[in-house]
N, CA and C atoms as an extended XYZ file, in Angstrom:
189
Properties=species:S:1:pos:R:3:atomname:S:1:resname:S:1:resid:I:1 pbc="F F F"
N      -135.814     -128.697      224.954 N   MET     1
C      -137.017     -127.532      225.121 CA  MET     1
C      -138.532     -128.007      224.349 C   MET     1
N      -139.121     -128.409      225.713 N   SER     2
C      -140.766     -128.684      225.443 CA  SER     2
C      -141.524     -128.283      225.485 C   SER     2
N      -142.359     -128.167      224.749 N   LYS     3
C      -143.290     -127.980      224.041 CA  LYS     3
C      -144.790     -127.693      225.231 C   LYS     3
N      -145.254     -126.304      225.669 N   LYS     4
C      -146.141     -127.057      226.204 CA  LYS     4
C      -147.293     -126.731      225.194 C   LYS     4
N      -148.678     -127.620      226.377 N   LYS     5
C      -149.754     -128.369      226.021 CA  LYS     5
C      -150.891     -127.237      225.670 C   LYS     5
N      -151.462     -126.403      225.352 N   ALA     6
C      -151.976     -125.062      225.214 CA  ALA     6
C      -153.621     -126.015      226.058 C   ALA     6
N      -153.516     -124.654      226.943 N   GLN     7
C      -154.892     -125.067      227.951 CA  GLN     7
C      -156.158     -124.907      227.592 C   GLN     7
N      -156.719     -125.802      227.871 N   THR     8
C      -158.299     -125.799      227.239 CA  THR     8
C      -159.220     -125.298      228.196 C   THR     8
N      -160.425     -125.950      227.273 N   ASN     9
C      -161.642     -125.415      228.458 CA  ASN     9
C      -162.063     -126.241      228.990 C   ASN     9
N      -161.579     -127.664      228.806 N   CYS    10
C      -162.160     -128.844      229.686 CA  CYS    10
C      -161.627     -128.924      231.012 C   CYS    10
N      -160.566     -128.111      231.744 N   ASP    11
C      -160.607     -127.917      233.266 CA  ASP    11
C      -162.397     -127.688      233.925 C   ASP    11
N      -163.124     -126.579      233.199 N   THR    12
C      -163.704     -125.857      233.948 CA  THR    12
C      -165.030     -126.640      233.225 C   THR    12
N      -164.957     -128.097      232.223 N   CYS    13
C      -165.992     -128.606      232.049 CA  CYS    13
C      -166.601     -129.080      232.634 C   CYS    13
N      -168.721     -128.741      232.384 N   LEU    14
C      -168.927     -129.965      233.689 CA  LEU    14
C      -168.724     -131.597      232.769 C   LEU    14
N      -168.765     -132.291      231.664 N   ASN    15
C      -168.596     -132.875      231.623 CA  ASN    15
C      -166.832     -133.812      231.210 C   ASN    15
N      -165.762     -133.033      231.933 N   PHE    16
C      -164.948     -133.754      232.619 CA  PHE    16
C      -164.527     -133.635      233.621 C   PHE    16
N      -164.726     -135.522      234.240 N   VAL    17
C      -165.105     -135.921      235.867 CA  VAL    17
C      -163.186     -136.538      235.737 C   VAL    17
N      -163.571     -136.867      236.968 N   TYR    18
C      -162.977     -138.089      237.525 CA  TYR    18
C      -163.386     -139.721      237.432 C   TYR    18
N      -162.153     -140.338      236.569 N   ASP    19
C      -163.125     -141.754      237.078 CA  ASP    19
C      -161.936     -142.377      238.072 C   ASP    19
N      -162.205     -142.969      238.546 N   ASP    20
C      -161.823     -143.815      239.713 CA  ASP    20
C      -160.888     -144.924      238.868 C   ASP    20
N      -161.666     -145.821      238.058 N   GLU    21
C      -160.455     -146.122      237.168 CA  GLU    21
C      -159.327     -146.432      236.793 C   GLU    21
N      -159.478     -145.151      235.749 N   VAL    22
C      -158.764     -144.471      235.183 CA  VAL    22
C      -157.251     -143.784      236.114 C   VAL    22
N      -157.941     -143.479      237.313 N   GLY    23
C      -157.009     -142.613      237.913 CA  GLY    23
C      -156.426     -141.556      237.935 C   GLY    23
N      -157.773     -140.831      236.503 N   ALA    24
C      -157.015     -139.243      235.658 CA  ALA    24
C      -158.550     -138.665      235.469 C   ALA    24
N      -158.679     -137.608      235.228 N   ASN    25
C      -159.791     -136.526      234.802 CA  ASN    25
C      -160.428     -137.247      233.143 C   ASN    25
N      -160.922     -137.559      232.696 N   VAL    26
C      -161.793     -137.534      231.494 CA  VAL    26
C      -163.511     -137.142      230.993 C   VAL    26
N      -163.258     -136.895      229.732 N   CYS    27
C      -164.037     -136.161      229.295 CA  CYS    27
C      -165.562     -137.472      229.499 C   CYS    27
N      -166.595     -137.022      229.488 N   MET    28
C      -167.505     -138.311      229.780 CA  MET    28
C      -168.656     -138.103      228.365 C   MET    28
N      -167.993     -137.208      227.662 N   VAL    29
C      -169.106     -137.245      226.543 CA  VAL    29
C      -168.202     -138.764      225.299 C   VAL    29
N      -169.417     -138.797      224.827 N   SER    30
C      -169.152     -140.103      223.666 CA  SER    30
C      -168.605     -139.552      222.315 C   SER    30
N      -167.173     -139.324      221.907 N   LEU    31
C      -167.042     -138.588      220.622 CA  LEU    31
C      -166.732     -140.007      219.838 C   LEU    31
N      -166.587     -139.473      218.245 N   ASP    32
C      -166.814     -140.288      217.505 CA  ASP    32
C      -165.665     -140.144      217.366 C   ASP    32
N      -164.848     -140.850      215.906 N   GLU    33
C      -163.321     -141.241      215.802 CA  GLU    33
C      -162.970     -139.527      215.731 C   GLU    33
N      -163.129     -139.145      214.310 N   ASP    34
C      -162.942     -137.460      213.829 CA  ASP    34
C      -162.762     -136.463      215.201 C   ASP    34
N      -163.856     -136.488      216.482 N   GLU    35
C      -163.487     -135.552      217.017 CA  GLU    35
C      -162.306     -136.128      217.662 C   GLU    35
N      -162.533     -137.778      218.206 N   TYR    36
C      -161.200     -137.747      219.068 CA  TYR    36
C      -159.939     -137.353      219.024 C   TYR    36
N      -159.781     -137.841      217.450 N   LEU    37
C      -158.738     -136.841      216.702 CA  LEU    37
C      -158.167     -135.685      216.549 C   LEU    37
N      -159.652     -134.507      216.733 N   LYS    38
C      -159.892     -133.528      216.554 CA  LYS    38
C      -158.713     -132.828      218.671 C   LYS    38
N      -159.861     -133.768      219.433 N   TYR    39
C      -159.683     -133.487      220.859 CA  TYR    39
C      -157.949     -133.517      221.175 C   TYR    39
N      -157.343     -135.427      220.783 N   MET    40
C      -156.145     -135.252      220.938 CA  MET    40
C      -155.005     -134.341      220.355 C   MET    40
N      -154.967     -133.841      219.249 N   GLU    41
C      -154.895     -133.033      218.261 CA  GLU    41
C      -154.859     -131.476      219.010 C   GLU    41
N      -155.147     -131.023      219.711 N   SER    42
C      -155.694     -129.863      220.496 CA  SER    42
C      -156.436     -129.132      219.555 C   SER    42
N      -156.618     -129.488      218.441 N   SER    43
C      -157.484     -128.492      217.339 CA  SER    43
C      -158.581     -128.296      217.881 C   SER    43
N      -159.074     -128.695      218.553 N   PHE    44
C      -160.586     -128.667      219.329 CA  PHE    44
C      -160.824     -127.379      219.797 C   PHE    44
N      -161.081     -126.429      218.861 N   ASP    45
C      -161.229     -124.631      218.842 CA  ASP    45
C      -162.148     -124.276      220.245 C   ASP    45
N      -163.280     -125.040      219.222 N   SER    46
C      -164.620     -124.272      220.345 CA  SER    46
C      -165.121     -126.143      220.457 C   SER    46
N      -165.392     -126.490      221.358 N   CYS    47
C      -165.921     -128.368      222.206 CA  CYS    47
C      -167.783     -127.844      221.373 C   CYS    47
N      -168.401     -128.382      221.329 N   PRO    48
C      -169.496     -128.331      220.967 CA  PRO    48
C      -170.471     -128.456      222.492 C   PRO    48
N      -169.836     -129.474      222.667 N   TYR    49
C      -169.806     -129.880      224.068 CA  TYR    49
C      -169.698     -129.716      225.189 C   TYR    49
N      -168.850     -128.387      225.509 N   TYR    50
C      -168.245     -127.893      226.487 CA  TYR    50
C      -169.716     -126.895      227.461 C   TYR    50
N      -169.620     -127.680      228.112 N   GLN    51
C      -170.944     -126.761      229.567 CA  GLN    51
C      -170.012     -126.445      230.909 C   GLN    51
N      -170.368     -124.804      231.023 N   LEU    52
C      -169.553     -124.501      232.205 CA  LEU    52
C      -170.361     -125.093      233.536 C   LEU    52
N      -168.603     -125.431      234.265 N   TYR    53
C      -168.988     -125.970      235.663 CA  TYR    53
C      -169.196     -125.058      236.716 C   TYR    53
N      -170.278     -124.665      236.895 N   ASP    54
C      -170.650     -123.315      237.884 CA  ASP    54
C      -171.565     -124.476      238.660 C   ASP    54
N      -170.264     -124.499      240.065 N   GLU    55
C      -170.840     -124.857      241.394 CA  GLU    55
C      -171.569     -124.039      242.176 C   GLU    55
N      -172.418     -122.408      241.481 N   TYR    56
C      -172.810     -121.646      242.811 CA  TYR    56
C      -174.034     -121.490      241.926 C   TYR    56
N      -174.068     -121.755      241.028 N   LYS    57
C      -175.186     -121.373      240.414 CA  LYS    57
C      -176.591     -121.946      240.940 C   LYS    57
N      -176.969     -123.340      241.441 N   THR    58
C      -177.690     -123.037      242.494 CA  THR    58
C      -177.762     -121.960      243.175 C   THR    58
N      -177.187     -121.680      243.874 N   VAL    59
C      -176.730     -120.821      245.152 CA  VAL    59
C      -177.440     -119.513      244.836 C   VAL    59
N      -177.443     -119.071      243.024 N   ARG    60
C      -178.078     -118.404      242.871 CA  ARG    60
C      -179.595     -117.917      242.499 C   ARG    60
N      -180.056     -119.744      242.441 N   LYS    61
C      -181.406     -119.501      241.990 CA  LYS    61
C      -181.909     -119.804      243.212 C   LYS    61
N      -181.213     -119.916      244.294 N   GLN    62
C      -182.415     -120.198      245.451 CA  GLN    62
C      -182.716     -118.412      246.022 C   GLN    62
N      -181.691     -117.831      246.186 N   ASN    63
C      -181.642     -116.067      246.299 CA  ASN    63
C      -181.873     -115.368      245.411 C   ASN    63
């Protein structure tokens, strides 16, 4: 039986962008060793760097 990885907020984060060199989405925040370890262990419950990517934010400001 395979264990499913818990879905994180990274998918909707402004800092989670596609990197052409790696060929995958990566976090653009510079994490220290402890923070990176928490991230890799999926114990990063509430990321202090999370920012909601809201593509309609600009549109709302125009109206």
